Structures are given as structure tokens and as C-alpha cells.
C-alpha distance (Angstrom), angle and dihedral (degrees) to the residues before:
residue distance angle dihedral
M1 . . .
P2 3.76 . .
G3 3.77 121.0 .
K4 3.91 123.5 -171.0
L5 3.74 108.8 16.7
L6 3.77 137.0 -161.4
V7 3.70 128.1 -161.0
R8 3.84 118.9 -99.0
S9 3.70 112.0 -104.8
A10 3.81 121.2 -177.5
S11 3.77 97.4 179.1
S12 3.84 92.3 117.5
V13 3.71 138.1 -6.3
S14 3.79 95.0 -108.6
S15 3.75 94.7 49.3
S16 3.85 91.3 45.7
T17 3.76 91.3 51.6
I18 3.89 90.3 49.7
A19 3.79 90.5 45.4
L20 3.76 93.7 50.2
R21 3.88 94.0 43.2
D22 3.80 91.8 50.9
R23 3.75 102.8 35.7
F24 3.80 100.1 79.2
D25 3.72 137.7 36.5
R26 3.75 109.0 -81.8
G27 3.79 88.9 -149.4
A28 3.69 91.2 63.1
S29 3.69 95.5 52.9
S30 3.77 94.1 42.7
S31 3.78 94.8 48.6
M32 3.82 87.7 55.8
T33 3.75 95.1 42.5
G34 3.75 100.1 36.6
G35 3.81 86.5 -129.9
H36 3.81 92.8 -69.1
P37 3.78 107.6 155.1
Y38 3.79 95.0 -142.3
A39 3.89 93.1 46.2
T40 3.77 91.2 47.9
Q41 3.69 90.8 50.9
E42 3.77 91.4 48.3
L43 3.84 92.3 50.0
C44 3.78 90.2 48.3
Y45 3.83 90.3 51.7
F46 3.74 90.6 56.5
L47 3.72 93.3 42.7
W48 3.77 88.1 53.7
E49 3.79 92.7 49.0
A50 3.79 91.3 47.7
T51 3.85 93.1 53.0
P52 3.73 118.8 72.0
E53 3.69 118.8 -141.5
G54 3.93 111.6 -80.9
A55 3.77 90.7 20.7
Q56 3.83 130.1 107.6
V57 3.70 129.7 -127.2
D58 3.77 109.1 -105.1
A59 3.76 134.4 169.8
E60 3.86 92.3 -84.6
R61 3.73 93.5 53.4
Y62 3.79 92.9 43.9
E63 3.80 86.8 53.7
V64 3.87 93.1 48.2
A65 3.84 90.1 47.5
T66 3.75 90.8 50.6
T67 3.77 94.6 45.6
E68 3.86 91.2 51.0
L69 3.89 90.4 45.9
L70 3.78 90.8 55.0
R71 3.68 91.8 44.9
S72 3.87 89.2 55.2
E73 3.86 90.4 50.3
H74 3.85 93.6 44.9
A75 3.80 97.1 103.1
H76 3.80 93.2 43.8
F77 3.81 92.6 50.5
G78 3.78 93.8 40.8
L79 3.78 88.6 56.2
I80 3.81 90.5 48.5
W81 3.87 87.8 51.1
E82 3.81 94.5 47.8
K83 3.77 93.1 49.0
A84 3.95 93.7 47.9
A85 3.84 117.6 97.8
K86 3.70 117.0 -118.9
A87 3.89 94.0 -100.6
Q88 3.81 88.7 48.8
R89 3.76 90.6 53.5
L90 3.73 92.6 49.0
V91 3.84 91.6 52.0
L92 3.73 91.3 47.0
Q93 3.77 90.8 52.8
A94 3.83 91.2 48.6
L95 3.89 91.5 48.1
A96 3.80 91.6 46.5
R97 3.82 86.5 60.7
E98 3.71 98.9 36.7
P99 3.71 130.4 5.8
G100 3.83 108.8 -144.7
R101 3.76 146.4 92.2
P102 3.86 107.5 -25.6
L103 3.84 92.0 177.8
S104 3.80 91.8 62.7
S105 3.87 115.2 99.9
D106 3.80 91.7 -128.4
Y107 3.78 92.4 53.1
R108 3.78 93.8 44.0
R109 3.85 90.7 47.6
R110 3.89 92.3 47.1
Y111 3.86 92.2 53.3
K112 3.82 97.8 32.9
L113 3.86 91.5 -118.0
P114 3.74 123.3 170.3
A115 3.87 127.1 -106.3
A116 3.79 116.6 -45.5
S117 3.81 90.9 -107.8
S118 3.87 92.4 57.4
V119 3.77 89.2 46.3
Q120 3.75 92.1 50.0
R121 3.88 92.5 50.7
A122 3.86 86.5 48.2
L123 3.74 93.9 51.1
E124 3.81 92.2 46.3
A125 3.87 91.0 53.4
L126 3.90 90.8 45.5
V127 3.77 92.3 50.0
K128 3.79 92.1 45.3
D129 3.90 88.7 52.9
E130 3.80 89.4 45.9
L131 3.84 91.8 -119.8
A132 3.81 92.4 118.2
S133 3.72 133.0 29.9
R134 3.84 135.6 -167.2
D135 3.81 119.6 -136.7
G136 3.80 130.2 -147.2
K137 3.78 90.7 -88.1
G138 3.86 91.9 57.1
E139 3.86 94.1 -108.1
Y140 3.78 120.4 135.8
R141 3.75 127.2 -141.3
I142 3.77 137.9 169.6
A143 3.82 106.6 -84.5
E144 3.75 100.4 -170.1
P145 3.74 107.9 90.6
F146 3.75 116.9 -115.1
L147 3.89 93.6 5.2
A148 3.83 93.8 106.5
E149 3.75 92.0 50.2
W150 3.84 89.7 47.4
I151 3.82 90.7 51.5
R152 3.78 91.7 49.1
R153 3.76 96.2 46.9
N154 3.83 96.3 41.0
D155 3.85 97.0 52.2
V156 3.78 86.9 -136.6
E157 3.76 91.4 -173.0
D158 3.77 85.2 87.0
M159 3.68 88.9 55.5
R160 3.77 93.2 57.7
P161 3.91 111.8 112.1
R162 3.77 113.1 -107.3
């Protein structure tokens, strides 16, 4: 959710850019985008579009922008989802809820993941496809900006083949 906010001003490109950059909490945008420059730019575009001139970004406009952004990415994420193997989908669902250590027995039990060997193969494929990443502490997270939020919002368990 946005923090300190400035009023949108479209009087010139440079003042618009400064107004956009400064009118919401950078932590909010960077937690959603993972600091990816393109994803941050995309989120800012949707925030700009959701905020009328003279208005401030607030929680409602942030939610509208996020919803519109996810709608614009739906076909892309749907294709990723369709191409993913069952174990990869299960791991993505778990990571969308909680980044962590999917190979640990506690994590696998908590999210009803398959055997460690299946999870390891799924993680290797997800990392290779740049959908997941491993940090310096050995924890995995979804690397594709907005994919975790898309998974959480779309209840993709219902999309899983039966």
C-alpha cells in the first residue's frame, strides 16, 4: 500500500516523472515488483492510469492499478501455468503463499508437496525458466514479478488438470 503521496501533475514529462516517483511508498512498489526495473515501470504505469490528475494514490487506486496490471498479464501467466508440470504448479502455489525452503520436510508437509526429489526437479526447472530464484540464505521465491500475486488472486488450484 502506498505511503507518502503527492498529487499527480501532468504539466510536463519531468514533473510528472518526479511526481509519480515521489507520490507513493517505494517500498510498496518494490515489494510487489521485486525491484525489477521493467516491473516497477509497469506498476507505475498502471498507478498513473488509475490516478486522475490532481488526485493522490491511495489504497483503493493502488488496488485498482494492481488488478488492472494482473488482468493485462493474465494470458502470459495462464500460459506459464498451463506449461508447468504438476509438481512445478504445486511448488509455485506454495512459494506464492510463503517463500522459503520447499525441500524441507516441514515445508513440504505444510503445503502437501510431493517427495523431495520431485520438488528438487520442479525447483530446478522453475529456476532454469527464471520463474523462481534462490537467495543467499538458500530460500526460494517466485522471481517472475507479479506471478505470486496472480497465483494467490486466481485460486489456480481450480485450474489444475484433474
